[in-house]
TORTOR-923316 format. One record per residue (C-alpha): residue in one letter; residue number from 0; x negated, y, z negated. Coordinates in steps of 0.02 Angstrom, whole numbers, plus 50000, padded with zeros to 5 digits. Each point is the difference from the previous one (the first is absolute). Layout:
BEGIN
<pt residu="a" num="NUM" X="X" Y="Y" Z="Z"/>
...
END
This chain:
BEGIN
<pt residu="m" num="0" X="50003" Y="50000" Z="50001"/>
<pt residu="q" num="1" X="49924" Y="50171" Z="50051"/>
<pt residu="e" num="2" X="49972" Y="50129" Z="49865"/>
<pt residu="k" num="3" X="50146" Y="50107" Z="50068"/>
<pt residu="e" num="4" X="50115" Y="49857" Z="49995"/>
<pt residu="l" num="5" X="49943" Y="49944" Z="49823"/>
<pt residu="k" num="6" X="50041" Y="50174" Z="49936"/>
<pt residu="q" num="7" X="50178" Y="49988" Z="50084"/>
<pt residu="a" num="8" X="50028" Y="49828" Z="49927"/>
<pt residu="k" num="9" X="49953" Y="50060" Z="49827"/>
<pt residu="r" num="10" X="50110" Y="50153" Z="50008"/>
<pt residu="l" num="11" X="50152" Y="49899" Z="50061"/>
<pt residu="k" num="12" X="49962" Y="49875" Z="49857"/>
<pt residu="q" num="13" X="50002" Y="50148" Z="49870"/>
<pt residu="e" num="14" X="50161" Y="50069" Z="50073"/>
<pt residu="i" num="15" X="50079" Y="49824" Z="49984"/>
<pt residu="l" num="16" X="49942" Y="49992" Z="49814"/>
<pt residu="e" num="17" X="50053" Y="50166" Z="49957"/>
<pt residu="r" num="18" X="50181" Y="49979" Z="50078"/>
<pt residu="a" num="19" X="50017" Y="49832" Z="49923"/>
<pt residu="h" num="20" X="49952" Y="50068" Z="49816"/>
<pt residu="k" num="21" X="50116" Y="50147" Z="50019"/>
<pt residu="l" num="22" X="50137" Y="49879" Z="50046"/>
<pt residu="g" num="23" X="49979" Y="49901" Z="49834"/>
<pt residu="f" num="24" X="49891" Y="49855" Z="50058"/>
<pt residu="d" num="25" X="49863" Y="49963" Z="49867"/>
<pt residu="d" num="26" X="49871" Y="49917" Z="50113"/>
<pt residu="v" num="27" X="49971" Y="49986" Z="50180"/>
<pt residu="r" num="28" X="49872" Y="49891" Z="50095"/>
<pt residu="i" num="29" X="49977" Y="49955" Z="50183"/>
<pt residu="t" num="30" X="49942" Y="49828" Z="50072"/>
<pt residu="d" num="31" X="49979" Y="49918" Z="50169"/>
<pt residu="a" num="32" X="50152" Y="49910" Z="50067"/>
<pt residu="d" num="33" X="49891" Y="49834" Z="50022"/>
<pt residu="f" num="34" X="49984" Y="49927" Z="49825"/>
<pt residu="g" num="35" X="49953" Y="49827" Z="50056"/>
<pt residu="p" num="36" X="50077" Y="49832" Z="50005"/>
<pt residu="l" num="37" X="50001" Y="49962" Z="49812"/>
<pt residu="p" num="38" X="50167" Y="50083" Z="49946"/>
<pt residu="g" num="39" X="50089" Y="49919" Z="50146"/>
<pt residu="e" num="40" X="49932" Y="49825" Z="49949"/>
<pt residu="r" num="41" X="50050" Y="50026" Z="49817"/>
<pt residu="l" num="42" X="50171" Y="50046" Z="50060"/>
<pt residu="g" num="43" X="50007" Y="49847" Z="50110"/>
<pt residu="t" num="44" X="49952" Y="49888" Z="49851"/>
<pt residu="y" num="45" X="50125" Y="50089" Z="49889"/>
<pt residu="i" num="46" X="50141" Y="49957" Z="50116"/>
<pt residu="k" num="47" X="49943" Y="49828" Z="50034"/>
<pt residu="e" num="48" X="50001" Y="49954" Z="49813"/>
<pt residu="g" num="49" X="50178" Y="50075" Z="49992"/>
<pt residu="r" num="50" X="49956" Y="50135" Z="49873"/>
<pt residu="h" num="51" X="50099" Y="50129" Z="50088"/>
<pt residu="a" num="52" X="50161" Y="49911" Z="49927"/>
<pt residu="s" num="53" X="50160" Y="50050" Z="50097"/>
<pt residu="m" num="54" X="49926" Y="50154" Z="50087"/>
<pt residu="s" num="55" X="50021" Y="49940" Z="50174"/>
<pt residu="w" num="56" X="49948" Y="50163" Z="50075"/>
<pt residu="m" num="57" X="49819" Y="49955" Z="49949"/>
<pt residu="p" num="58" X="49976" Y="49854" Z="50114"/>
<pt residu="e" num="59" X="50108" Y="50092" Z="50132"/>
<pt residu="t" num="60" X="49890" Y="50152" Z="49999"/>
<pt residu="q" num="61" X="49831" Y="49899" Z="49969"/>
<pt residu="e" num="62" X="49911" Y="50024" Z="50161"/>
<pt residu="r" num="63" X="50046" Y="50200" Z="49991"/>
<pt residu="r" num="64" X="49942" Y="50010" Z="49824"/>
<pt residu="a" num="65" X="49848" Y="49909" Z="50017"/>
<pt residu="h" num="66" X="49901" Y="50143" Z="50074"/>
<pt residu="p" num="67" X="50043" Y="50181" Z="50030"/>
<pt residu="q" num="68" X="49964" Y="50001" Z="50180"/>
<pt residu="n" num="69" X="50122" Y="49848" Z="50020"/>
<pt residu="l" num="70" X="50135" Y="50122" Z="49947"/>
<pt residu="w" num="71" X="49932" Y="50145" Z="50103"/>
<pt residu="p" num="72" X="49858" Y="49969" Z="50126"/>
<pt residu="e" num="73" X="49958" Y="50183" Z="50018"/>
<pt residu="v" num="74" X="49961" Y="50024" Z="49811"/>
<pt residu="r" num="75" X="49823" Y="50056" Z="49965"/>
<pt residu="s" num="76" X="49998" Y="50076" Z="49823"/>
<pt residu="v" num="77" X="50120" Y="49985" Z="49852"/>
<pt residu="i" num="78" X="50024" Y="50126" Z="49874"/>
<pt residu="m" num="79" X="50047" Y="49926" Z="49824"/>
<pt residu="l" num="80" X="50084" Y="50105" Z="49870"/>
<pt residu="a" num="81" X="50038" Y="49968" Z="49820"/>
<pt residu="m" num="82" X="50136" Y="50091" Z="49895"/>
<pt residu="n" num="83" X="49986" Y="49971" Z="49807"/>
<pt residu="y" num="84" X="50158" Y="49947" Z="49906"/>
<pt residu="g" num="85" X="49920" Y="49957" Z="49835"/>
<pt residu="p" num="86" X="50117" Y="49985" Z="49846"/>
<pt residu="d" num="87" X="49992" Y="50107" Z="49846"/>
<pt residu="s" num="88" X="50000" Y="49850" Z="49889"/>
<pt residu="n" num="89" X="49946" Y="49812" Z="49996"/>
<pt residu="p" num="90" X="50133" Y="49895" Z="50093"/>
<pt residu="l" num="91" X="49950" Y="49849" Z="49898"/>
<pt residu="e" num="92" X="50066" Y="50070" Z="49842"/>
<pt residu="l" num="93" X="50182" Y="49996" Z="50067"/>
<pt residu="l" num="94" X="49993" Y="49804" Z="50018"/>
<pt residu="e" num="95" X="50018" Y="49996" Z="49805"/>
<pt residu="k" num="96" X="50169" Y="50087" Z="50007"/>
<pt residu="r" num="97" X="50101" Y="49856" Z="50064"/>
<pt residu="s" num="98" X="50169" Y="50088" Z="49996"/>
<pt residu="q" num="99" X="49934" Y="50131" Z="50123"/>
<pt residu="a" num="100" X="49953" Y="49978" Z="50182"/>
<pt residu="a" num="101" X="49828" Y="50011" Z="50078"/>
<pt residu="i" num="102" X="50004" Y="50074" Z="50171"/>
<pt residu="s" num="103" X="49822" Y="50008" Z="50100"/>
<pt residu="v" num="104" X="49927" Y="50177" Z="49982"/>
<pt residu="y" num="105" X="50013" Y="50035" Z="50186"/>
<pt residu="a" num="106" X="50189" Y="49977" Z="50000"/>
<pt residu="q" num="107" X="50048" Y="50119" Z="49859"/>
<pt residu="n" num="108" X="50039" Y="50143" Z="50120"/>
<pt residu="r" num="109" X="50004" Y="50040" Z="50173"/>
<pt residu="d" num="110" X="49962" Y="49871" Z="50142"/>
<pt residu="y" num="111" X="49813" Y="50035" Z="50046"/>
<pt residu="h" num="112" X="50033" Y="49961" Z="50183"/>
<pt residu="d" num="113" X="50111" Y="50148" Z="50014"/>
<pt residu="i" num="114" X="49873" Y="50105" Z="49909"/>
<pt residu="i" num="115" X="49843" Y="49946" Z="50095"/>
<pt residu="k" num="116" X="50051" Y="49983" Z="50183"/>
<pt residu="g" num="117" X="50032" Y="50180" Z="50034"/>
<pt residu="r" num="118" X="49843" Y="50058" Z="49913"/>
<pt residu="l" num="119" X="49909" Y="49872" Z="50112"/>
<pt residu="k" num="120" X="50070" Y="50075" Z="50155"/>
<pt residu="e" num="121" X="49940" Y="50172" Z="49938"/>
<pt residu="v" num="122" X="49826" Y="49935" Z="49988"/>
<pt residu="a" num="123" X="50008" Y="49907" Z="50163"/>
<pt residu="s" num="124" X="50057" Y="50151" Z="50092"/>
<pt residu="i" num="125" X="49829" Y="50079" Z="49974"/>
<pt residu="v" num="126" X="49911" Y="49846" Z="50080"/>
<pt residu="a" num="127" X="50124" Y="50015" Z="50147"/>
<pt residu="s" num="128" X="49964" Y="50183" Z="50022"/>
<pt residu="k" num="129" X="49831" Y="50010" Z="49981"/>
<pt residu="t" num="130" X="49949" Y="49839" Z="50096"/>
<pt residu="k" num="131" X="50144" Y="49987" Z="50127"/>
<pt residu="c" num="132" X="50003" Y="49821" Z="49945"/>
<pt residu="d" num="133" X="50145" Y="49884" Z="49957"/>
<pt residu="v" num="134" X="50047" Y="49972" Z="49819"/>
<pt residu="k" num="135" X="50121" Y="49879" Z="49902"/>
<pt residu="v" num="136" X="50041" Y="50003" Z="49818"/>
<pt residu="f" num="137" X="50044" Y="49853" Z="49886"/>
<pt residu="v" num="138" X="50065" Y="49976" Z="49820"/>
<pt residu="d" num="139" X="50026" Y="49828" Z="49965"/>
<pt residu="t" num="140" X="50118" Y="49974" Z="50143"/>
<pt residu="a" num="141" X="49906" Y="49923" Z="50137"/>
<pt residu="p" num="142" X="49890" Y="49846" Z="50019"/>
<pt residu="v" num="143" X="49842" Y="50094" Z="49930"/>
<pt residu="m" num="144" X="49879" Y="49926" Z="49870"/>
<pt residu="e" num="145" X="49981" Y="50157" Z="49911"/>
<pt residu="k" num="146" X="49900" Y="49928" Z="49857"/>
<pt residu="p" num="147" X="49852" Y="49933" Z="50099"/>
<pt residu="l" num="148" X="49999" Y="50173" Z="50091"/>
<pt residu="a" num="149" X="50006" Y="50091" Z="49838"/>
<pt residu="a" num="150" X="49845" Y="49896" Z="49947"/>
<pt residu="a" num="151" X="49913" Y="50022" Z="50167"/>
<pt residu="a" num="152" X="50024" Y="50189" Z="49998"/>
<pt residu="g" num="153" X="49930" Y="50019" Z="49818"/>
<pt residu="l" num="154" X="50163" Y="50036" Z="49902"/>
<pt residu="g" num="155" X="49966" Y="49857" Z="49882"/>
<pt residu="w" num="156" X="49980" Y="49810" Z="50016"/>
<pt residu="q" num="157" X="50122" Y="49854" Z="49987"/>
<pt residu="g" num="158" X="49994" Y="49933" Z="49824"/>
<pt residu="k" num="159" X="50025" Y="49825" Z="49943"/>
<pt residu="h" num="160" X="50189" Y="50034" Z="49987"/>
<pt residu="t" num="161" X="49990" Y="50046" Z="50190"/>
<pt residu="n" num="162" X="50053" Y="50175" Z="49972"/>
<pt residu="v" num="163" X="49880" Y="50148" Z="50036"/>
<pt residu="v" num="164" X="49909" Y="50080" Z="49853"/>
<pt residu="s" num="165" X="49916" Y="50165" Z="50002"/>
<pt residu="r" num="166" X="49868" Y="50074" Z="49886"/>
<pt residu="r" num="167" X="50085" Y="50164" Z="50009"/>
<pt residu="l" num="168" X="50184" Y="49948" Z="49988"/>
<pt residu="g" num="169" X="50001" Y="49827" Z="49920"/>
<pt residu="s" num="170" X="50139" Y="49893" Z="50060"/>
<pt residu="w" num="171" X="50144" Y="50130" Z="50016"/>
<pt residu="f" num="172" X="50010" Y="50068" Z="50181"/>
<pt residu="f" num="173" X="50097" Y="49986" Z="50155"/>
<pt residu="l" num="174" X="49909" Y="49965" Z="50168"/>
<pt residu="g" num="175" X="50041" Y="50088" Z="50175"/>
<pt residu="a" num="176" X="49910" Y="49975" Z="50163"/>
<pt residu="i" num="177" X="49988" Y="50109" Z="50151"/>
<pt residu="f" num="178" X="49935" Y="49904" Z="50158"/>
<pt residu="t" num="179" X="49929" Y="50105" Z="50137"/>
<pt residu="s" num="180" X="49910" Y="49973" Z="50162"/>
<pt residu="a" num="181" X="49880" Y="50132" Z="49961"/>
<pt residu="e" num="182" X="49822" Y="49956" Z="49944"/>
<pt residu="l" num="183" X="49983" Y="50084" Z="49820"/>
<pt residu="l" num="184" X="49852" Y="50001" Z="49873"/>
<pt residu="r" num="185" X="50006" Y="49843" Z="49897"/>
<pt residu="d" num="186" X="49981" Y="49979" Z="49807"/>
<pt residu="e" num="187" X="49901" Y="49857" Z="49913"/>
<pt residu="a" num="188" X="50096" Y="49847" Z="49940"/>
<pt residu="e" num="189" X="50025" Y="49980" Z="49813"/>
<pt residu="p" num="190" X="49911" Y="49843" Z="49931"/>
<pt residu="d" num="191" X="50092" Y="49887" Z="49875"/>
<pt residu="h" num="192" X="49979" Y="50059" Z="49820"/>
<pt residu="c" num="193" X="50101" Y="49869" Z="49910"/>
<pt residu="g" num="194" X="49850" Y="49902" Z="49940"/>
<pt residu="n" num="195" X="50036" Y="49852" Z="49876"/>
<pt residu="c" num="196" X="50164" Y="50087" Z="49938"/>
<pt residu="r" num="197" X="50158" Y="49887" Z="50032"/>
<pt residu="k" num="198" X="50130" Y="50104" Z="49885"/>
<pt residu="c" num="199" X="50120" Y="50021" Z="50147"/>
<pt residu="l" num="200" X="49995" Y="49801" Z="50031"/>
<pt residu="d" num="201" X="50027" Y="49953" Z="49821"/>
<pt residu="i" num="202" X="50133" Y="50121" Z="49954"/>
<pt residu="c" num="203" X="50119" Y="49944" Z="50146"/>
<pt residu="p" num="204" X="50158" Y="49919" Z="49899"/>
<pt residu="t" num="205" X="50042" Y="49883" Z="50146"/>
<pt residu="k" num="206" X="49824" Y="49955" Z="50043"/>
<pt residu="a" num="207" X="50017" Y="50069" Z="50180"/>
<pt residu="f" num="208" X="49809" Y="50001" Z="50038"/>
<pt residu="p" num="209" X="49934" Y="49821" Z="50057"/>
<pt residu="a" num="210" X="49828" Y="50080" Z="50002"/>
<pt residu="p" num="211" X="49921" Y="50167" Z="49996"/>
<pt residu="y" num="212" X="50046" Y="50105" Z="50156"/>
<pt residu="q" num="213" X="50148" Y="49878" Z="50030"/>
<pt residu="l" num="214" X="50184" Y="50040" Z="49970"/>
<pt residu="d" num="215" X="50149" Y="49873" Z="50011"/>
<pt residu="a" num="216" X="50154" Y="50105" Z="50037"/>
<pt residu="n" num="217" X="50104" Y="49845" Z="49953"/>
<pt residu="r" num="218" X="49958" Y="50035" Z="49819"/>
<pt residu="c" num="219" X="49978" Y="50193" Z="50001"/>
<pt residu="i" num="220" X="50126" Y="50095" Z="49895"/>
<pt residu="s" num="221" X="49994" Y="50144" Z="50123"/>
<pt residu="y" num="222" X="50047" Y="49888" Z="50138"/>
<pt residu="l" num="223" X="50134" Y="49905" Z="49903"/>
<pt residu="t" num="224" X="50092" Y="50159" Z="49937"/>
<pt residu="i" num="225" X="49982" Y="50091" Z="50165"/>
<pt residu="e" num="226" X="49991" Y="49889" Z="50158"/>
<pt residu="h" num="227" X="50065" Y="49831" Z="49933"/>
<pt residu="h" num="228" X="50185" Y="49960" Z="50052"/>
<pt residu="g" num="229" X="50107" Y="49888" Z="49899"/>
<pt residu="p" num="230" X="49972" Y="49918" Z="49822"/>
<pt residu="i" num="231" X="49829" Y="50013" Z="49934"/>
<pt residu="d" num="232" X="49910" Y="49846" Z="49945"/>
<pt residu="p" num="233" X="50050" Y="49958" Z="49825"/>
<pt residu="s" num="234" X="49826" Y="49951" Z="49955"/>
<pt residu="l" num="235" X="49942" Y="50180" Z="50025"/>
<pt residu="r" num="236" X="50147" Y="50095" Z="49916"/>
<pt residu="k" num="237" X="49927" Y="50002" Z="49825"/>
<pt residu="a" num="238" X="49829" Y="50073" Z="50059"/>
<pt residu="m" num="239" X="50091" Y="50143" Z="50090"/>
<pt residu="g" num="240" X="50044" Y="50067" Z="49823"/>
<pt residu="n" num="241" X="50088" Y="50167" Z="50020"/>
<pt residu="r" num="242" X="49920" Y="50045" Z="50174"/>
<pt residu="i" num="243" X="50151" Y="50039" Z="50111"/>
<pt residu="y" num="244" X="49913" Y="50084" Z="50153"/>
<pt residu="g" num="245" X="49821" Y="49965" Z="50034"/>
<pt residu="c" num="246" X="49854" Y="49959" Z="49883"/>
<pt residu="d" num="247" X="49861" Y="50117" Z="49949"/>
<pt residu="d" num="248" X="49902" Y="49881" Z="49887"/>
<pt residu="c" num="249" X="49848" Y="49963" Z="50118"/>
<pt residu="l" num="250" X="49986" Y="50181" Z="50042"/>
<pt residu="a" num="251" X="50025" Y="50073" Z="49818"/>
<pt residu="i" num="252" X="49865" Y="49885" Z="49926"/>
<pt residu="c" num="253" X="49859" Y="50052" Z="50116"/>
<pt residu="p" num="254" X="49863" Y="50086" Z="49910"/>
<pt residu="w" num="255" X="49971" Y="50121" Z="50145"/>
<pt residu="n" num="256" X="50156" Y="50086" Z="49948"/>
<pt residu="k" num="257" X="49906" Y="50096" Z="49864"/>
<pt residu="f" num="258" X="49963" Y="50119" Z="50140"/>
<pt residu="a" num="259" X="50195" Y="50011" Z="50061"/>
<pt residu="k" num="260" X="50094" Y="50154" Z="49976"/>
<pt residu="q" num="261" X="50185" Y="50037" Z="49995"/>
<pt residu="a" num="262" X="50080" Y="50035" Z="50172"/>
<pt residu="n" num="263" X="50002" Y="50180" Z="50048"/>
<pt residu="e" num="264" X="50139" Y="49975" Z="50129"/>
<pt residu="a" num="265" X="50165" Y="50044" Z="49910"/>
<pt residu="k" num="266" X="50101" Y="49877" Z="50107"/>
<pt residu="l" num="267" X="49888" Y="49863" Z="49935"/>
<pt residu="i" num="268" X="50013" Y="50044" Z="49813"/>
<pt residu="a" num="269" X="50114" Y="49875" Z="49919"/>
<pt residu="r" num="270" X="50183" Y="50052" Z="49968"/>
<pt residu="d" num="271" X="50043" Y="49987" Z="49820"/>
<pt residu="e" num="272" X="50153" Y="49885" Z="50030"/>
<pt residu="l" num="273" X="49878" Y="49872" Z="50094"/>
<pt residu="k" num="274" X="49863" Y="49995" Z="49876"/>
<pt residu="a" num="275" X="50076" Y="49871" Z="49879"/>
<pt residu="p" num="276" X="50187" Y="49989" Z="50043"/>
<pt residu="r" num="277" X="50109" Y="49891" Z="49887"/>
<pt residu="l" num="278" X="50046" Y="49825" Z="50064"/>
<pt residu="a" num="279" X="50175" Y="50026" Z="49939"/>
<pt residu="e" num="280" X="50029" Y="50148" Z="50106"/>
<pt residu="l" num="281" X="49928" Y="49928" Z="50156"/>
<pt residu="l" num="282" X="50109" Y="49840" Z="49983"/>
<pt residu="k" num="283" X="50157" Y="50115" Z="50017"/>
<pt residu="l" num="284" X="49958" Y="50065" Z="50169"/>
<pt residu="d" num="285" X="50114" Y="49964" Z="50149"/>
<pt residu="d" num="286" X="49939" Y="50032" Z="50174"/>
<pt residu="t" num="287" X="50052" Y="50185" Z="50007"/>
<pt residu="q" num="288" X="49914" Y="50038" Z="49832"/>
<pt residu="f" num="289" X="49852" Y="49903" Z="50052"/>
<pt residu="r" num="290" X="49985" Y="50110" Z="50160"/>
<pt residu="q" num="291" X="50024" Y="50158" Z="49904"/>
<pt residu="l" num="292" X="49866" Y="49952" Z="49871"/>
<pt residu="f" num="293" X="49869" Y="49960" Z="50120"/>
<pt residu="s" num="294" X="50034" Y="50122" Z="50137"/>
<pt residu="g" num="295" X="49835" Y="50041" Z="50083"/>
<pt residu="s" num="296" X="49917" Y="49859" Z="49900"/>
<pt residu="p" num="297" X="49910" Y="49851" Z="50087"/>
<pt residu="i" num="298" X="50108" Y="49885" Z="49878"/>
<pt residu="k" num="299" X="50152" Y="50049" Z="50095"/>
<pt residu="r" num="300" X="49938" Y="49888" Z="50146"/>
<pt residu="i" num="301" X="50015" Y="49836" Z="49905"/>
<pt residu="g" num="302" X="50193" Y="50025" Z="49976"/>
<pt residu="r" num="303" X="50104" Y="49985" Z="49846"/>
<pt residu="n" num="304" X="50015" Y="49806" Z="50000"/>
<pt residu="k" num="305" X="49816" Y="49967" Z="49996"/>
<pt residu="f" num="306" X="49974" Y="50134" Z="49875"/>
<pt residu="i" num="307" X="50122" Y="49937" Z="49881"/>
<pt residu="r" num="308" X="49924" Y="49826" Z="50024"/>
<pt residu="n" num="309" X="49840" Y="50063" Z="49931"/>
<pt residu="v" num="310" X="50077" Y="50101" Z="49860"/>
<pt residu="l" num="311" X="50093" Y="49842" Z="49938"/>
<pt residu="i" num="312" X="49838" Y="49904" Z="49997"/>
<pt residu="a" num="313" X="49928" Y="50139" Z="49888"/>
<pt residu="a" num="314" X="50155" Y="49987" Z="49895"/>
<pt residu="g" num="315" X="49979" Y="49816" Z="49978"/>
<pt residu="n" num="316" X="49825" Y="50034" Z="49948"/>
<pt residu="s" num="317" X="50048" Y="50131" Z="49878"/>
<pt residu="e" num="318" X="50064" Y="49900" Z="49853"/>
<pt residu="d" num="319" X="50119" Y="50149" Z="49978"/>
<pt residu="q" num="320" X="50172" Y="49942" Z="49944"/>
<pt residu="n" num="321" X="50078" Y="50161" Z="50039"/>
<pt residu="l" num="322" X="49977" Y="49959" Z="50187"/>
<pt residu="l" num="323" X="50112" Y="49846" Z="49998"/>
<pt residu="p" num="324" X="50160" Y="50098" Z="50046"/>
<pt residu="h" num="325" X="49927" Y="50077" Z="50149"/>
<pt residu="v" num="326" X="49928" Y="49837" Z="50056"/>
<pt residu="q" num="327" X="50164" Y="49917" Z="49979"/>
<pt residu="s" num="328" X="50086" Y="50129" Z="50103"/>
<pt residu="l" num="329" X="49894" Y="49946" Z="50150"/>
<pt residu="l" num="330" X="50041" Y="49815" Z="49989"/>
<pt residu="t" num="331" X="50137" Y="50037" Z="50124"/>
<pt residu="d" num="332" X="49907" Y="50114" Z="50114"/>
<pt residu="a" num="333" X="50031" Y="49974" Z="50183"/>
<pt residu="d" num="334" X="49817" Y="49967" Z="50043"/>
<pt residu="e" num="335" X="49936" Y="49821" Z="49970"/>
<pt residu="t" num="336" X="49829" Y="50052" Z="49953"/>
<pt residu="i" num="337" X="50066" Y="50117" Z="49869"/>
<pt residu="v" num="338" X="50112" Y="49864" Z="49927"/>
<pt residu="d" num="339" X="49847" Y="49881" Z="50000"/>
<pt residu="a" num="340" X="49893" Y="50129" Z="49909"/>
<pt residu="a" num="341" X="50141" Y="50043" Z="49873"/>
<pt residu="q" num="342" X="50024" Y="49816" Z="49953"/>
<pt residu="w" num="343" X="49812" Y="49986" Z="49973"/>
<pt residu="a" num="344" X="49996" Y="50159" Z="49895"/>
<pt residu="l" num="345" X="50150" Y="49946" Z="49900"/>
<pt residu="a" num="346" X="49920" Y="49831" Z="49954"/>
<pt residu="e" num="347" X="49838" Y="50088" Z="49955"/>
<pt residu="l" num="348" X="50083" Y="50123" Z="49883"/>
<pt residu="t" num="349" X="50123" Y="49878" Z="49913"/>
<pt residu="q" num="350" X="49852" Y="49886" Z="49958"/>
<pt residu="h" num="351" X="49929" Y="50140" Z="49892"/>
<pt residu="n" num="352" X="50169" Y="50037" Z="49926"/>
END
C-alpha cells in the first residue's frame, strides 16, 4: 500500500471508530473476511453430532455459515462492533430467590436487534460513501458466525463456554457485523486468555459442556427456554431452577467480568419489573397481558405458551406453596405443553406440602 493510500486508510478507519463510539458501541475492530476453514469444520462437527438440537436452520444454512465469502463472495473486510449490556448486580444472586424469576440480563429491556441494526447502518454508510464499495449489516439474523469473526478481529476470544470474552468488557456485550467489499486496515486477533480456568464449565447446572469449547444445545437452559418447542425433558427441569428465559451462569461466573461495567445505553438497562418478577404474577398472564408486558422485548418472540411453560417449571422448583392455586388454574389450559408443565409443577409442590 502506497503512503498516500495508507494515510487515507488510516483516516477512514478513524472515522469509522469515531462514528461507532458516538453511536454507543464500546469497541470496534476490523478483520479480513477469510478466517480460514477451522470455524466451518467445527460447525460441521457440531451439527454432525446433533448438538444443534432442534435448530434445523443450522444444517440448512451450514454451507453459507461456514465462511463469510460463502454468504457474500464479494466481501473483503468485516467490521465487528461490540455494545455493552452489563448488569448493575450479579445475576447469580437471584437464583436463590426461588419465588422470583430469573430472566437473562440481555432480555430485561429492549430487543437488541432493534437497537443495534439502525446504528450499524449509520456506521456502514461511512464506508459506502468514502470507498464507493458495497456494505451489508448483520445482527444475529443471518448465517454469520459472529463469534469467530469477533475473535479474528480482536474484540475478544471465544472462551471455554463458546461465548466471546473481552478483556475490556468481560462477557456482557452484543455483537454486530458490517461486511464490505472494501479493503480496510485490519486489527490483530485476540489470543485465548482462559488459561486453566474452567469456572464456566463447572457452574453449568445441566452440564451442557461435553468438553471445553464445546456446547450441547440439547442440555443448555438458554436453548431449552427459548428455542425448544413442546415439553422440556423432565430430567432437566430441576436443574433449571427459577431460570425462565435464558441462562447467564457461564457468563456471570467468568473472572474477566471484574473489568465489566454497567451498560450505558438506556434501552439496555434493565426495567425494574423484569429484574426479579414474582412467579405468581407471571403465572396469571393471558396472551394479551403477556404481549403488553413484553412489548419491545425479545421475550415476546417465544410467545405466551412457551413462556408460561418455563414459569411453571420454575414454580415447581420453588417449594412455594402459595403458588399452588396459580399452578392449579393452568391444569385446564388449552395448550398441552402448559398442562404437562402444570401437572409436573403440582406434583413437585405437593410433595413438599
